[in-house]
N, C-alpha and C positions, 0 to 999 in steps of 0.2 A: 528298393527297400533299405532304410537305415540300418547299416551293419551292425549297430550296437542294439539293435532291437531283435528280440525273439520270442516264442511263446514259452513262458515259462510253466504253468500249469494250469489244471482245470481244477475246479472246486466243486466234489459232492457232498452236498449235507447229508446226514445219516442221524436217525434216533439212536442207534446203538451201534459204536464202532467195532465192537467184537465181533456182533452179527454180520456186519457190512464187511469186515476183513474175509470173514469165512466165506461168504457169499462169492466175494472175488476169488479167493483162492480156489474155489471150486469150478470158476470160470477158467482156470489155468494163469491167473496171474500171481505173481510173487509180491507179497504184502508185508510192509515191515513197518513196526511202530515208529512214529514220529516224536512225539512228546507232548508236553503242555505248554499252552502259550501264555504269554506275560499279561498281554493286553486285551484278553477276553478269558472267560471261563470256557475255553474250549480245548481239546486235544485232538490230535490226528494220527493218521495212518499215510503210507505213501506207497505209491505203485509207480517205481520210477523207469524210464526207458532208456534205450540205448542212445537215441537222439539228445538226451539230456532234460527233456520234458517229463512231466509226471502226473498222476492223478493224486489229489488230496482229497482222502476221506477225512471228514470233520464232524464231532459230536459236540453237544454243549452239557456241561455240568450243572449250569444255573441258568434261568431266565434272562435273557439281556434286552430289554425294550427297543433299544436303539439299534440293534443288531438285523439288519434287512434280511441276510441269509437265514438267520433264526425265524424270521418272521414267515419267509417264503415255506420254509419246512413246516410251520406250523400250521399255515393256511393251506398249503397245498401238497404236502407230503415231500417224502425224499427225492434227491434228484440232484441235475445240474444247477448252480446257483450264481456260479461266476468263473472268470479265467483271468489270467495275467500274464503280461510280457514282462520280459527281465530287459533292464536297461542300465547303463552305465552313467546315463546322463539323466538323471531325474530333474533336476534343476530345469536344463534346458526344455524337457518337455513341458514341464508346468508352464514355462513362458510361451510355448507355442500355444498350448491350451487358452492361456489368457489372451493371446493375440487373435485368435479364432472365436473368441467369446465361447469357448466351451467349457463348462463347470467341470473342474477338477481340483478338490481339496489335497494340501500337501506342503511340503512333506510329513507323513505321519508315521510316528516311529510303531514297530512290530518288533515282537521278540517270541522265541521259543526255547526250552529248556528240554535238550534232547535227552532220549532214555539213559545215554551215556554220561549226562550232567553237563553237558557244553551248551553254553548261552549263546544262542544265535541272535543277531540283530540284523534289521533290515528297515528301510523306509520306503511308504509306498505314497502314489498319486492317486487318489481315489475319485473317480468320474462321477457325476450326480445320476447317470444313467447306465444300466448294465448292457446298454447297446454296445459300450465300449471296455475293453479289458482295463482292469487296473493295472497300473506298473509298479515294480517291485526293483529296488535298488539294493543289494547286498551291501552291509556295513562289516560283516563277518565273511570269511570265505564261502562261496557258493557252494562249494565241493562239501562243505561241513553240512550244508542244509538241504542238498540234493546228493545223496551218498553216489559212490560209484562202485564198480565191481561186480560180484555174480548176482548181486539183488537186481541187477537191471536185465537178467536173462528170466524170460518167463517160459514156461512149459507150454502156453499156446502160442509161441512164436512172435508174439506183438514186439515190435522194435521203437515204435513211436508214434504221435498223434499227426495223423494225415490230414485232417480237417476239423474244424468246431462249425457247427452250424449256430448262428445266432439269429431268432427271432425277433423281429423290430417292427414297429409301426410303418416306416418308410425305407425299405432298403437303398432308395436311390439318394437319400438325405443323409443315411448313415454312412454310405460310402463316401459322401463328400467329406464328412467329419475324419471319417480313417485317413483319407488322403491328406487332408491338413494337420491332423496332429502327429501322424507318423511317417509324413513324407515318403508315401510308397504309392504305387500305382494300384489301379484297378480297374475291374472290368465287370459289365452286366452279361447275362445270358438271356438274349432275347426271346430264346425258344422255352424259357420258363412260364412265360406268358399263357401257354397251351395249358397249363396247370392252375390258372388264375393267381400266379404269384410273381412278384418282382424280386430277381435275385442278382445279388452282386458279389465279387469275390475280391479278397484283399490277400496278395501274396506275403507269406512272413516266411519265407525260405521253406524248410521242411513241412510248414503247416500252412493250410489254407483257412481263413476264416470266410465263412460263407454267409451272407446276409440275406435273409429271405423275409418278405412281408406279403400280406395277401391283397391282391388289388381289389379296389372300391368295389363291391357288388358281387364278387366272385363268389361264387357257391359250391365249388369244386371240392372233393376231398381234402385235397392239399391246402387250399385257401383256409376251409373251415378249421383245419388243424391248426395252422398258423395264427389264426384270428384267436381260436380258442385259447391256445398256450399262452399268448400276451395277454388275456384278460384274466387268466389265472395267475400266472407266474411273473408277468410283466415283461419288459423286453429283456433278454438275456438268452446264454447259451442253451440250445435245445437238443444239439444231436452231436455226438462224438463218434468221430470215425478213426479207427486205429489201424496204423499198418500193421500187417502180419504176412509177410513174404511166403508163407507157406500155405497160406489160405486161399488156395487157387479159385474156390468159388466164394464169393462174397457171403457174408452172412449177416443178419440181425441178431442181436441177442435180446431175448425178452425183456422187457424194463422190469418185470417182478424179480428176474434173477441179479440184475444190476443195479438194486436200489433206486428204481425208478428214473435210471439214464437209459435214454436211447443210443445203444451202442451198436456200430457196424464194425466189421473186420475184413478188411480187404487185403489181396497182396500188392496191387498197383491203384495208384489214385485214378478216380473214375471221375467224368464229366458229372458235375451235381445233378444237373437234370435228369441224368440217365437213371437214377435210382430214387426220383421223388416219390413216386406213388408207391413203392414198397417200404420207405423209410417213415414218413409222414402220414400217420394214421391214426385216429383217435380209437 
């Protein structure tokens, strides 16, 4: 894996930030106010983990016709809408995207004023498809954007993001694009075919990105779920697996309690095919 790359955060679109924050606090997360963005009519709250990654809860104060996250929220409801990698070399990433004919716009400026009045600035590389994460390069210190300290300690014991599942049209093709863009190794799980899906995994250090697509003609519960998810929300993140060392028995959180997010807590990394049937159900 490119040592300059790591999973930065996942984005959860919500209708009401105060309600969403209460819901996640009820699940044992420490939720802190983020602030208002300067590039969009949005504000956010953060759930920051010990591994430096975080969940961003985001709401809109006005309609934004060109905002694909808001479009998903309005069309299909709350839930995961995107995820990001953090990079120190955005220019290099954009050059690699162009060389491999991967559509990625950028650099695009972003900003947020924190509740303490500090103006954060960053630049992003924005892929045309949400099968790939967007890339974030901080122009102000990352420590100001992603706070440290006791806010990273959560009553439920979660310490980081173990895996992000991404529903795609063709997991094999998507895996190839990840390898090209991020210069990383990847692997497929042949045993996933038993469930009527193709599954590839990309290693981002502390976090795995699990790419999953339905096989042509497969009518299993899992394949149908993946196919329906892509039809409703498009390619993009579909399941979030969090590391909770105290959670000896893995549990799935009801999506209604997590603002539409399929959320799984586990103590140790599990082979993704081992919990396909319990995680991907309509």
